[in-house]
C-alpha positions in Angstrom: 5.7 5.9 4.8 4.5 5.8 1.2 2.0 3.1 2.1 0.5 5.1 4.9 0.0 8.1 2.6 -1.4 6.0 -0.1 -3.9 4.3 2.2 -5.0 7.6 3.7 -5.5 9.0 0.2 -7.7 6.0 -0.7 -9.6 6.1 2.7 -8.7 2.6 3.8 -7.0 1.5 7.0 -4.1 -1.0 7.4 -6.5 -2.9 9.7 -9.1 -3.3 7.0 -6.5 -4.5 4.5 -5.1 -7.0 7.0 -8.6 -8.3 7.9 -9.9 -8.6 4.3 -6.8 -10.5 3.2 -6.0 -12.7 6.3 -2.7 -11.0 6.8 -1.3 -10.1 10.2 -1.8 -6.4 10.9 1.9 -6.2 11.9 2.8 -7.4 8.4 1.0 -4.4 6.9 2.4 -2.1 9.5 6.0 -3.3 8.8 5.4 -2.9 5.1 4.2 0.7 5.7 7.7 1.6 7.0 9.5 0.3 3.9 10.6 2.1 0.8 8.6 1.5 -2.3 11.2 -0.7 -3.9 11.1 -3.0 -0.9 7.4 -3.8 -0.9 6.4 -7.4 -1.5 4.0 -8.6 -4.1 1.9 -10.0 -1.2 1.3 -6.5 0.2 0.6 -5.0 -3.2 -1.9 -7.7 -4.0 -3.6 -7.3 -0.7 -3.9 -3.5 -1.2 -5.2 -4.0 -4.7 -7.8 -6.6 -3.7 -9.1 -4.3 -0.9 -9.3 -1.3 -3.2 -10.8 -3.3 -6.2 -7.8 -2.4 -8.3 -5.1 -4.3 -10.2 -1.7 -4.7 -8.7 -0.4 -2.7 -11.7 -2.7 0.2 -10.9 -1.6 0.2 -7.2 2.0 0.0 -8.2 1.6 2.9 -10.7 -0.2 5.0 -8.2 2.4 4.4 -5.5 5.1 5.3 -7.9 3.4 8.5 -8.8 2.9 9.4 -5.1 6.5 8.7 -4.5 7.6 11.0 -7.3 5.3 13.8 -6.0 7.1 13.4 -2.6 10.5 14.0 -4.4 9.2 17.1 -6.1 8.0 18.8 -3.0 
């Protein structure tokens, strides 16, 4: 769920990330249903590449988004 919200916030689709990184769309979709702690480096790297960010930036932003969810 966190991945879906993050991608929406960054105006990018799972399809685009899959296409740009030669990853099966089902891989991205399955990752989108996992908890933040369960995401693979492969998925984080693909998202970062598509958004022109570092893996660290994406991880930090995902963690912040996850914390915001806990506050609400």
